[in-house]
Structure formats: C-alpha cells, structure tokens
N, C-alpha and C positions, 0 to 999 in steps of 0.2 A: 337589285342588279337585274339587267335584262336576261330573259330566258331565250336560249337558242334552240330552234327546232328546224326540221326540214320542211320548209314551206316556201314555195317559189311563186311569185306573182308574175306569171308569164302569160301572154295573150296571143302568141303566134303559134301556128300549127306545129312548126318544127319543134318548138320547145315543149309543147304539151306532149307530143309523141315521146320526146326524150324522157320526160318526167314519168310517163306511164311505164316505159321500159325499165327504168333504173331506180325506181323509188324504194326498192327493197334494201334492207340493211344487210350488209355482207359481214359475216363473222367466220372466223377460222378457229377451231379449237380441237385439240387432240382429245380423244375419248378416254377420260380418266388418266392414270399415270402408270400404265403397264406396257406402253410401247405398241398398243394395238392400232389397227386401221379399220375403217368401215366405209361402206357406200350405202345406197338406199336399202340394200337387201341383206348384206352380210358383214359381220364383224369377225376379225381374226386377231389372235395374239399367240404368243409363245410363253409357256410356263416352264420354269426351270427347277422347282423344288425337289423333283424326284431324282435329281442327279443326271438328267438328260433333257435336252430340249423337247418339249411336247407341244405340238401345234393344235390349237382349238379354233373352232369357227362356229358361228351361230348367230343368234339374234341379240342385238343390243338396243336398249331403250334409254333415251336421254331426255329428261324433262327439267325445265328451269322455271322457277317462280321468283318474281321480284316483289318485294314489299318495302317501300321507302328505301332505306339504305342497306337492306339485307337481300342477298340472292341465295336461294336454296336450289342446289343442283343434285338431281338423283340419277344415278347410273344403275341399270339393271342388266345383267348378262346371263344368258342361258346358252351354254356352249357345249360342244361334244366333238368327237373325232371318230374316224372309221374303226378304231380299235374298241370303241365303247366307253372310252374315258369321258368324264363329265366335269364341267365347271359351272357353278352357279355363284353369282356375286351380286350384292346390292349394297351400294355405298351412297350415303347422303352427306354432302358438303354444305357448309354455310359460310358465305363470304360477306364480310362487313366492309362497306365502301365509305370512304370519307373524301369529300370533294374540297379541294382548296382552290376556290374559284378565282381568287386574286392572283394565283400562280399558274392557273390553267392546268392543274394536275389532279389526279385522283389516286388514292392508295386503296389497296384491297388486302384484307387479311382473311385467310381461309382456314377452317378447321373441320374435323369430322364430327358430324352429328350422330350418325348411327352406321353400323356396318354388319355384314354377314357374308361369309365366303366359305364354300365347301368344294373341294376338288377331289375327285376319285380317279386314281390311275391304277389300273390293275387291281391288286388287293390292298392298296394303300389309300388312305383317306387323309386329306389335309384340311383342317378346320381352323379358320382364322379366330384366334382367341382374344387378341388385343391389337388395336390399331391406333397409333399416335401419329398425328400428321399436322404439319403447319406449312402454309404457303403464304408468302408476302410479295405483293406486286405493286409497282408504280406505273401509272399511265400518264403520259405527257400528251395532253389534248391540244394538237396544233390544228390550224384551220383546214389544211388539206388532208392531213393524215394524223391518226392517233398512233403513238409508239408506246410499247409497254415491255416491261421486263420483270421477271419474277424469280424467286428462290424457293426451293422446296426441300424440306427435311421430313423424315418420318421413320417409323419403326413398326414392323409387323411381327407378331408372334403367332406361329402356327403350332397346333398340336397334331402330330402325325401318328396315325393308328394303322398298324400293319397286322393283317391276319396271318398267324403262323400255322403250323401243322396242327390238326385237330382243332381244339377250341382255344388255343393260346392266342394271346394278343400282345403285341409289342407297341410301346408308346414312346414318343420322342418329341422334344421341343425344338423347333427350328425358328431362328430369329433372322429377320431380313432388315438390314439397315438401308435407308433410302436417302439419297442426296442428289439434287438436280436443279435445273433451272429451265425457264422457258422465256422466249423472246418472241415478239410479234408486232405486227402493225395492222391497221384497218383504215381503209379509205373508200371513197365512192366507187373505185375501180377494182377493188379486190382486197384480200386479206391473207396473211400467212402467219401461222404460228409454228415455231419449231421448239420441240421439247427434248432435252438431253437428260437422261436419268442414269445414275449409277446405283447398282444394288450389290450389297455384300450379304451373301447367304451363309450363315453359321449353322453347321450341322455337327453331329458327333463324329462324322468321317473327315471333316475338314471344312475349309471355307471355299466358296465359289464366288466369282466376280462376273457381273453382267452389266453391260451398258446398252441402253436402248436409245435410239434417235428416231423421233417421229416428227413428221411435218405435214400439216394440213394447209392446203392452199386453194383459195377460190379467186377466180379472175374473170373479168370481162374483156374479151378480145375482139377487136374490130377486124373484119375481113371483107375485102372487096369482092363482089360477085358480078361477073359480066352478064349482060343480057344479049344472047346470041342473035335473035331475029333482027334482020336489017330494016324491016319496016316497023319501026317503033319510035316512040317519042323520047326514049332514053337508051343509053348503051350499058348501063350498069348501076349498081348501088351497093351500099354497105350493109353487112350483117353483123350483129353482135352475138357472139358465142359465149354463153355463161358456162364456165367449166369449173369442176371441183375434183381434186384428187388428193390422196393421202399416201405417203410412202413411209416405210419404217425399216430400220436396220438394227438387228441385235448382234452384238459380239459377246461371246461367252468364253469363260475359262473355268472349267470344272475339273480340278485335279483328281478327284476321287471317282470320276465317272467309270463305270465298269467296262464300257466299250470305248476303244481308242478314238473313234470318230466323234464321240460325244464330249471329249475332253475340252476341245476348243474349236471355235469356228465362227462363221457369220451366217446369219439368216436374214433374208430381205422379204418384206411384205409390200403389197401395193393394191390399193382399191381406188377405182375411179367411178364417179357418178356419171349417169347419162347427161350429156350437155343439153342446154336448152338454147334455141335459136330465135332471134328476133330480127326482122327486117326494118331498116330505117327509111325515112323518106328520101326521095331522089332529088338531088340538086340540079338545077337547070340554068345556071349562069351562062350568059352568051358571050362573055368577054374573057374566058379563061382558056380558050383553045390553045394548046401547046404551051401554056404558062408553066413556069418551073414549079410554082406552088399550088398547081391545080388540085392535086391529090389531097394535100393538107387542107385547103379551103373547103373542098367538098365534104371531106370527112367531118370537119367541125360544123359545117352547116347541117349535115345529116343528124348530128348529135344535138342540135339546138343551141350550140354555143354561139353561133352567129344566127341572127334571125331576120336577115334581109328579106323584104318583100319584093324588092326589085329583081328583075332578071339580069341586072348588071352588078357585079361585085366591086368594081373599081379597084383592082389589086394594087395599083401603083400610087394611089392617093394616101396621104398620111392617116395613120390610125389615131383616133382621139383618145385622150386619157379615160374619158367616161366609158367608151365602148370597150377598151382593152380591159379595164377593171371588171366590168360586167362579164365579159367573155371568160376571164380566168375564174371567176366565182362560179359561173355556170359549169365550167369544165370540171370543177371538183365538187359540184353539188353542195356548195357551202351553205350551211344552215344560216338562214337570215333571221333578223330580229322580228319578233312577233309582238304586236301591241296586245295588251290584255283586252279581253272581250268587252269590258265595260269602259274602255278608254278609246277616245276618238283618235284617228290617225294624226300624226304631228302636222301642225300648221306652219311650223318654222323649220327650215332645213338646217343641218349642222354647218353648212357653208352658204353664204349669201347668194352665190351664183348657181345654186341647185334648186330644183322645184320638188318639194315633198310629195306633190300629187303625181309626179311621173311614176309609172308602174315599176320602173327599174331603180328608182331612188333608193329603195331599201337595201339593194346590193351595196351601194356606196357606203351607206351608214354602217352596214355589217363589216365591210372591209376596214373602215376607220376604227370601229370598235375593237376589232381583232388585231389591229396594228399592222395590217397588210399594206396600207397606203396612207399617205398624209395629204393635206392640201398644199398648194404652192406657198401659202402663208396661212396664218390662223383663221382668216375669214374667207379665203377664196380657194376653190378646188380647181378652177380652170378646166371645166369638163370638155371644152372644144379644142383645147390646146393639143397639138400633136404630142404623143408620148415618146420620150427618148429611150434609147437603148438601156441606159442606166436605170431609169425609172421602171421599165418593164422587167428587167432582171430582178430588181429589188422586190417587186410584187410577187414574182414567182417563188423566190427563195424564202421570203417571209411566209408565204402560204404554206410551204413545206415545214417551216419552223427550224430551218437548218442554218440560218445566218450565223448562229453562235459557233458553228464548226470551223470557222476561219481561225487562223493563228492569232496569237495575242497581238495587241496594237503594235504598230511599227512594221508590219509585214508589207510586202509588195506583191502585186500580181506579176505575171510574166509578159504582160502586154507592153508594147513599146511606148504607149501613151498612158502608162499607169498614173502619171502625175496629173492627168486630166480627169480621172475618175472621181466623181464627187465623194466626199467623206461618207455620206449616208449610204452609198451603194457599194463601197469598196469590199466589205465583207461578203455581200451577196454576189458580186462579180467573181470573187475568188472561189466561192463554193460552187457557183453555177459552172465555172470552168472545170473544176474537179469532177463534177457530176456529168459533164458532157453536154450541158444544155446550151452552151454558147461556144463560139470560135472567133478568132480574130480574122481580119482581112488578109490579103496577100502580103501585106507589110507588117503583119502581127500587131495590128492596132485594133483596139476594142471600139473606138469611136463612141464614147459614152454619151455625148450630147447630140448625136445624130438622131433625127426622127425616124421612127419605124414606119414603113409602109404597111398597108393592110395585109399584103401578101407575106412580108417578113414577120408580122405579128402572128399570122396563122402558123407559119413554120415553127416559130418559137413555142407557141402553145402546144402544137402537135408533139414537139420533142418533150415538153413538160408532161404531157399525157403518157407518152411512151415510158418515161421514168416511173410514173405512178403504176403503170400496167406491168412493166417487166423488170426494171432495175431493182426495185425494192424487193420483189419476189426472189430474185437471184441472191441478193444480199442476205435475206432472212431464211433462205432455204439452202441453196447450193453452197454458199460460203460457210454456213454453219455445219452442214452435214459432211462436207468433204474436206474442209480445211480447219475444222475445230481442233 
C-alpha cells in the first residue's frame, strides 16, 4: 500500500514560500491529566488533596520518543508556591498504536510505565504509592483533518504523612478515582485538544469531587496588513500569525474543608505562548480592482493555493476541474503519494487524459486515492472541463471526511432544486449547508450543475479554510467547555 507523507512538488515562488512557512506539524496536547496549563516558561496546576485548593507553578518538561508502534511520553514537574509548598512529579506513559489502513483509522492504548510524585504542603507530605491508569483512543484519519476521541480511567493511592506535636507522626491513605475523556482534531491550519476529567478523592474525613476542563489550541490566523506609503508598488499584504494558548477550569466540592470559601468554587487558569509572525508574498493582479472576490483571491494566492504567473487572474472565467482539485489539496497541505526511492516515476497516469509528467499530477492521484474526487468515467478525468458547484462541494466535504454526517438515505436538502442535485453529491451538499460553506441564490436554488467561476471557487475555498481555522476550534473548545 502507498505511503503518504508531506511532500509537495511545487515549482512556483508563491507555493515554495507557503511550504517554508507552514511545513511544521501542529499538535495540541494537554500536559498530563491534572488540569494544568503551560507556555514556554511556566506550568500551573491546582492540587486538592489537602482539603483546599493549592496552586502550584514552575517548570514542566515533556519529552516524547517514538519507536515503531510505541510512543513513550515523559512528564517531569518541579513546582512550588509562595508559601514554600512543593510538588515534584515524574510520570512515564507508553502508548501502543495500531493502524487500520484499510479503514483510515488508528487506535491507541496507553498505560503507565513508571511514576513518582511527592507533594509537601505545610507539615503534610503526600507520596504517590500506586498509580493505575488506562487510556484508549481512536483517530479517524481524514484527508483534511484528523479527528480523535479517547476515554480515561485511573486510580491513585497516596500516603499522607503529617507531623504532629513533638516527634509524633500521623499517617493516612488517600485514594483518588479518575474518570475522563479527551477529544481533539489536527489539521494543517491548527489543532485543539479538550480534556474533561472527574476526580473523586476519598479521605478519612469524607469525599471530595473535582472536575477539571483543560483545552490546548494552536492555530494559524491570516491577517491583512496595509502598506501606508503612497509611493509603493503594493498597498498591503497578508501576515500569518501562529498562536497557541491553553485554558483550564477547575470546579471543586470539598465538604470537609476547614474554611468555608474552600468548600466549593471555580478556579480558572490561562497560559499563552508568544505568537510568531510570517509575511506572505504580495499579489499583483491587475484585473481585480473593486472585484467582490478580490480579498479571497489575493489571500489564496499569497498562500500558494493559486500559483498564477500572469498578472491577470481572469476571475470570471470558469474554474477547471484540474485547477480546483489542486487548489483544495494545497489548501489543506494534503500529503501526496511518494514513489519509493528505487522506483521510477509512473509512466502511465490513472486516467488517460492526464500526464504523469505534469508536476501537479501527483495531487490528482492522491485525491483519487483518498476518495476525494473521481473521474467523469473510469478512464477520463476531464481536467479542463469546468467544475460544477456539486462537484466542488463534494470535494470539500469529502476532504473533511464529513459526508457521512448527513441523515440516512431518503433525506432532502432545503434547496428548491433539491431534485436536481446529483446523487453522488447530495450528502455533501446537505453537510456543506449545515456547516455554512454554501448558500442558495435569491430563489433558494443550489444550482448544482452550474459551472463555478474562478472568483466563486476562490470564495468557496476561502470559506473552507475559515472552517478549518475557526469553526473546528469553536466546536472542540467553546462547545465542550461551556456547554458540556
């Protein structure tokens, strides 16, 4: 079976710049399972075993090693607070991955390999004596975005040692039951993971209940910057801002707390990394003045999604199937097929009307391999044929892997010309409407067989990018944290 990697065969300056800026892999991951947050400098979390919320901050070190299907992750924490309390923790997790390539999914099962934890609060010391932990996750690898979900269970047993008067020492066993889940996504434009954990703390004084919600999010945001001088060859251009921040919320119920304000409440933490900024190339099309799609076209050109060498974009001419498919794949940085080093490039294309020597041919082969697009028949792709609205929407939704979210067969869209939507595209049209990627005309018609102009294609791909940049983040962060 072919191996997919991030390798783009691109020869135009715009695309090369885009590749340099965005080739990094974007991951989002909460640091361990304690509700803590961190940035480049500081880690913070709240500890509750003492019968009151105690905030710690300090240094956290996270390392990850991968060997075949095993991932070993090590967390080390060295924390303290202004009162002189201290927390040290070292946990090593091992995750076993199993890829189901025929189904496009991967499962992960995680357990604890080793652990040590010691917390000193005043005259009390809490030492982790036993840690049982299990996490199971499934990752659905879709062309534009990977989606994942996991369940977490565990049990921690602490030995509490308290110094009494004189040389006396009191000892107690505290058991913490852990139950939680995490959900997330990862794509070329960003990643978000949200973790919700419930803890039940059993002590000799009674039981306490803690819930932590933590979300890590990384994103690339496009921002237009004006160029003020009047004597210049350009008036402005786009900037990419790479941002990352982590937010956390603890809610606690400690009936046996000695101080009333410690019995229940909410604590919020927030850490944000310093953003990085990259400037993109400046488009100079001469036929876009006051055009309604000017902003979308220039943004996509700056990103290398369009690679026109001409100073004319021709916004009102039809968009070809070949060009649209390549543009979408570039927009999501889709991993393309790579030939083994000892194997020559293909001499025969998968469709008779394509040229395997074309530098962009590999995009089409990858799109077909991943089920994003089909030929007009088994032997023809019709690369120069104008793409229709139905075909374009099907490509976008298949790239997201969301076409299966439509209702069971027999459903109808709300468009007046629902009966004209081709069967192959009906699910995609329904989902795209729900996601806000498309709208009908003034008579509520979708016009599925109408050809897209290059300007309309740019607007559609721009909305698609906005979904990847913003809508997924809201669904995996705000909806989980505030409406869970």
